C-alpha positions in Angstrom: 26.9 -33.0 -0.1 25.9 -29.1 0.8 27.1 -26.9 -2.2 26.8 -22.7 -2.0 23.2 -23.2 -4.2 21.8 -25.5 -2.0 23.1 -23.4 1.0 21.1 -20.7 -0.1 17.9 -22.0 -1.6 17.8 -23.9 1.9 18.5 -20.8 3.5 14.5 -19.6 4.0 15.3 -16.2 6.5 14.9 -14.0 3.0 15.2 -9.9 3.7 12.7 -9.2 6.2 13.8 -5.8 7.4 13.8 -5.0 3.6 10.0 -6.0 3.3 9.2 -4.8 6.9 10.5 -0.7 5.9 8.3 -1.6 1.8 5.5 -2.7 3.9 5.4 0.9 6.2 6.0 2.9 3.3 3.5 2.2 1.8 0.7 2.3 4.4 2.0 5.9 5.0 1.7 6.7 1.3 -1.3 5.6 1.5 -2.4 7.4 4.9 -1.0 10.9 3.1 -2.9 10.3 0.1 -5.9 9.3 1.7 -5.9 12.4 3.6 -4.6 15.0 1.0 -7.2 13.2 -1.9 -10.2 12.4 0.8 -11.5 15.9 1.1 -11.7 16.8 -2.9 -13.5 12.3 -3.1 -15.9 13.7 -0.9 -16.9 16.8 -2.5 -16.8 15.0 -6.0 -19.4 12.1 -4.8 -21.5 14.7 -2.8 -22.0 16.3 -6.3 -22.5 13.2 -8.2 -24.7 11.9 -5.5 -26.6 15.7 -5.6 -26.9 15.6 -9.5 -28.3 11.8 -9.7 -30.7 12.9 -7.3 -31.8 16.0 -8.8 -31.2 18.5 -5.4 
């Protein structure tokens, strides 16, 4: 006997378009943040290395 709850549990389609959208939006945010923060982080890293090496 199939009940509505059992039908819902057996349905494995899920919300694929929602997960795809979340994945694409996350990737987009990472690219934007990396583009904005990359040069600043590179400068901080270079400054830290120059202090450690004594340049």
